[in-house]
N, C-alpha and C positions, 0 to 999 in steps of 0.2 A: 360276156354279158359283165356289167359293173354291177350286180347287185350290196356288191362287202362295200362298193363307194357312195352308197347311200346313210349310210350308216355311221354316224358317231361318235368317236370312238374314248369314252373316257379316258382321261387324262388326268393326273395328280403331277402334282406342281410344289415343285418346293422349292425357297430362295437359296439361292448359292454366296453365300455367305462369303466366299471364297474370292468373286469372280463380281459380285458386285448385282447380279442376274438370277433370274430364277431360272430351274432345269425341270425337266417332267420326262416319266414315265407314263407307255398305256403296260394296264397290269392283261388288255389283250390285245398284245400284239409282244408278246419277251423280245429283248435284245434292243423295240425301239425306245430312245433320245430323243425329247429337242430338249434346244437349248434357247433361251435371247437373253439379253440385257431389259427387255423390256417384255411387258407381259404382250406386247400387239405383234413382236416379232418372234417372243417366245409360240403365238399361236401361228405364226406365219408358217417357222421348224415344226410346227408338230404337221400341217398336213400339207408338205414338204416330203416329210421323211415318216411319214404313216405311208403317202403313196412311197417312194421307197421302199418300202419295204414288205411291199403286197408286191411291186415289182419282183424282187429279189422272190420272194417265197416261190411268186408261182417259176422266173424263171429254174429255179435247185428245182420241180418238183417236193414243194412246199408245200403239206393245208395254210392254206387263205386264211392269214386272220379273221374270225365273227368279231362284232364287237356283240358283248350284253345291254342291255342297258343297263342303265344305271342307280339302279338303284338295287339288280344280281351285281355285281363288277365293288355294289358297297358294302352289303350286307357276306360277301368275301374271305374268308379266316384270313388267307392268306396275303392281300389286301390291307388288312383293318391294321396291320401291322406296318405298316407303311402312313397310314393314315393321322398318330402321332407327331410327325413332325413335317405335316402338307402344311401349307400356305393356303389353298386353295381348291378344290378339288372344280378343271372342268370339262367341257365338254369336243371335239376336234372331232373334222372330216376329212379326208381324205382327198391330195388334191385330184380332180376328176376329170381323165383323162379322154378323152371323145373321141378323137378320132378322126372325126369328118369337119374339111373343112369350107368354111363356109366367105363366100362371097361378099364385099364388102366395098363399100362406093366410099372414096374418100379427100377433104380435100387438103389437101398441103405446099407450102411452102417453096414457091421452083429450089433455089437451095440448096433448102435442106435434101426435097427427097433427088437431085441434083448431089447431092453425099449420100444419102444410101447407096443412089445408084454403084457410084464405087467403091462402098462398100462393103455392099452386096459383091457387087464383081470379085474384090479383090482375095473372098474368103470363098468364090467360086458355090454363091448363093445366089436366089432369087430373089425380086425385089419385095417378094411376097415372107420370103422364107426366115428372111432381115429380119424385118422391122418384125415380125411373130418375137422371133427368141430372142431382140435388145428390150421387144415390152415385156415378156415378160424376164426376163434373169430383174430388169428396174426395176417391175412390181410386186412390190408385200400383199398385194392383191393375189395375184398370182396360185399364193402360198396360202394362202390364209380359204379358200372355197374348196 
């Protein structure tokens, strides 16, 4: 059951002057942090970080973090201390994994398909699995879902 995947987590964002980017933490997911040179990169990293945090919590038998609503987080006295230097406060959703595969029909250049098939065979994968893996690795959208 993926109930925790549908809820956005409040993310407190700070500018990271040493790295000239942004860093963030999630009050409802202690120990989970994200970073990025741009807010877009930060948001993508946040989705991936939340997904990993939830997966590790589940694997270790720890409590799965539950997201509170925006007002509840902001009124928390422990969070208010961290708001003083906050750059912005956003919400992020963990990257959801349905675990289901879906059959699709695509049109692709023959040369590209040959390259994909060779690469998939070289790493011991199927064409579909290789294409999905490569697309997820290359896409910032995969982490911002």
